[in-house]
C-alpha positions as CSV (number, residue, x, y, z in Angstrom):
1,X,12.6,-21.7,-34.2
2,X,13.2,-17.9,-34.4
3,X,9.7,-17.3,-32.8
4,X,10.6,-19.7,-29.9
5,X,13.9,-17.8,-29.2
6,X,12.3,-14.4,-29.2
7,X,9.6,-15.5,-26.8
8,X,12.4,-16.8,-24.5
9,X,14.3,-13.6,-24.7
10,X,11.1,-11.3,-24.1
11,X,10.1,-13.6,-21.2
12,X,13.6,-13.2,-19.7
13,X,13.4,-9.6,-20.1
14,X,9.9,-9.3,-18.2
15,X,11.4,-11.7,-15.6
16,X,14.4,-9.6,-15.0
17,X,12.3,-6.2,-15.1
18,X,9.9,-7.6,-12.2
19,X,12.9,-8.8,-10.2
20,X,14.8,-5.5,-10.5
21,X,14.9,-3.3,-7.3
22,X,14.0,-0.4,-9.4
23,X,11.0,-1.8,-10.7
24,X,7.8,-0.1,-9.2
25,X,5.8,-2.1,-6.5
26,X,2.2,-1.9,-6.9
27,X,0.4,-0.4,-3.8
28,X,-1.5,-3.6,-2.8
29,X,1.8,-5.9,-3.3
30,X,3.5,-3.4,-1.0
31,X,0.7,-3.5,1.5
32,X,0.9,-7.4,1.5
33,X,4.4,-7.4,3.2
34,X,3.3,-5.9,6.1
35,X,-0.4,-7.0,6.5
36,X,-1.1,-9.8,8.8
37,X,-2.1,-13.0,7.1
38,X,-5.9,-14.3,7.8
39,X,-8.5,-12.6,9.9
40,X,-8.6,-12.2,13.7
41,X,-12.5,-12.4,13.5
42,X,-15.3,-12.6,11.1
43,X,-18.2,-10.3,11.3
44,X,-21.5,-10.4,9.3
45,X,-23.2,-7.1,8.8
46,X,-26.9,-7.7,7.6
47,X,-28.2,-4.7,5.6
48,X,-31.4,-3.1,7.0
49,X,-33.3,0.2,6.8
50,X,-32.2,0.4,10.6
51,X,-28.7,-0.8,10.7
52,X,-27.1,-2.9,13.5
53,X,-23.9,-1.3,13.8
54,X,-20.9,-3.4,15.1
55,X,-18.1,-2.2,17.1
56,X,-14.8,-3.6,17.7
57,X,-12.6,-2.4,20.5
58,X,-11.5,-0.3,22.0
59,X,-8.1,-1.9,21.4
60,X,-4.3,-1.1,20.9
61,X,-3.4,-1.2,17.1
62,X,0.1,-1.0,15.8
63,X,1.6,-0.5,12.6
64,X,0.8,-3.8,11.5
65,X,-2.7,-3.8,12.2
66,X,-5.4,-6.5,12.2
67,X,-7.8,-7.7,9.6
68,X,-11.4,-8.4,10.3
69,X,-13.2,-10.5,7.6
70,X,-16.7,-8.9,6.7
71,X,-19.6,-10.7,5.1
72,X,-21.8,-7.7,3.9
73,X,-25.2,-9.3,3.5
74,X,-27.2,-7.0,1.3
75,X,-29.6,-9.5,0.1
76,X,-32.5,-7.6,1.6
77,X,-31.4,-4.1,0.2
78,X,-32.3,-2.6,-3.0
79,X,-29.2,-0.3,-2.4
80,X,-26.4,-1.1,-0.1
81,X,-23.8,1.3,1.4
82,X,-21.1,0.1,3.8
83,X,-19.5,2.5,6.5
84,X,-16.6,2.0,8.8
85,X,-14.5,4.2,10.9
86,X,-12.4,5.0,14.0
87,X,-13.2,6.7,17.0
88,X,-12.5,10.7,17.2
89,X,-9.1,12.0,18.2
90,X,-8.0,15.4,19.3
91,X,-5.8,16.0,16.2
92,X,-5.7,17.4,12.7
93,X,-5.0,13.8,11.3
94,X,-5.9,10.5,12.5
95,X,-3.4,7.9,13.8
96,X,-5.0,5.3,11.9
97,X,-5.4,4.0,8.2
98,X,-8.1,1.8,7.0
99,X,-8.3,-0.4,3.9
100,X,-11.3,-2.4,2.5
101,X,-10.1,-5.2,0.3
102,X,-11.3,-8.1,-1.8
103,X,-10.6,-11.5,-0.4
104,X,-7.7,-11.8,-2.7
105,X,-6.0,-8.8,-1.0
106,X,-6.7,-6.2,-3.9
107,X,-8.1,-2.9,-2.5
108,X,-11.4,-2.0,-2.9
109,X,-11.6,1.3,-1.0
110,X,-9.0,3.3,1.1
111,X,-10.3,5.3,4.1
112,X,-9.9,9.1,4.6
113,X,-9.4,11.4,7.5
114,X,-12.5,13.5,8.6
115,X,-11.9,16.5,10.7
116,X,-14.4,18.6,12.6
117,X,-14.1,21.6,14.8
118,X,-11.0,23.7,14.9
119,X,-10.5,24.4,18.7
120,X,-9.6,21.7,19.3
121,X,-9.8,19.8,16.2
122,X,-11.1,16.3,16.0
123,X,-10.3,13.7,13.4
124,X,-11.4,10.0,12.5
125,X,-10.7,7.7,9.7
126,X,-14.0,7.2,7.5
127,X,-14.3,4.5,4.9
128,X,-17.4,4.1,2.7
129,X,-18.2,1.6,-0.2
130,X,-21.4,0.7,-1.8
131,X,-21.3,-3.1,-2.4
132,X,-23.7,-4.9,-4.8
133,X,-27.4,-4.8,-3.5
134,X,-29.2,-8.1,-3.3
135,X,-26.0,-10.1,-2.7
136,X,-23.5,-11.2,-0.1
137,X,-19.9,-9.8,-0.6
138,X,-16.9,-11.2,1.3
139,X,-14.2,-8.5,2.1
140,X,-11.5,-7.8,4.3
141,X,-11.0,-4.7,6.4
142,X,-7.5,-3.9,7.3
143,X,-7.0,-1.4,10.3
144,X,-3.5,-0.3,11.3
145,X,-1.6,2.7,13.2
146,X,0.2,5.2,10.9
147,X,3.1,5.2,13.3
148,X,3.2,4.3,17.1
149,X,0.7,2.0,18.6
150,X,-2.6,4.0,19.5
151,X,-5.9,2.7,20.9
152,X,-9.3,3.0,19.0
153,X,-12.6,1.6,18.3
154,X,-13.7,0.5,15.0
155,X,-17.5,0.9,14.1
156,X,-19.1,-0.7,11.0
157,X,-22.6,-0.8,9.3
158,X,-24.4,-1.8,6.4
159,X,-27.5,0.0,5.5
160,X,-29.7,1.6,2.6
161,X,-28.1,5.1,2.2
162,X,-31.6,6.5,1.1
163,X,-33.5,5.3,4.0
């Protein structure tokens, strides 16, 4: 009987902590509150030595952004690499954020800014990940604006990184 009582107390404390406003929110859970549900479109990228890149846009993107379901088909590859990114902007920081996720919403890889030149600087969001070779991997690419709505294209490709 004491064991059951102890388990109820511990369970109640755990539930209270999770509901506390001071409890930290995991990054994926925080992102889910803003992220749109479902995918606006599904794109299949078939890995090849000469990749067939796919482009979305140009399109205006707000801070909620949009989801694209990606079927990364690396069945014909011995090594696989996914690469996605936005168009170049004249700035030291990109106006966009990109996240590659599993279909359950957990993060696989965050994109990062790449800046070239210095007069004037140009920046884009780059996102790269090596999915399992010889398999099809289902993912979600979430692209959104850091602030005000801005326009960009999103390019994606799946290829053998050593060819």
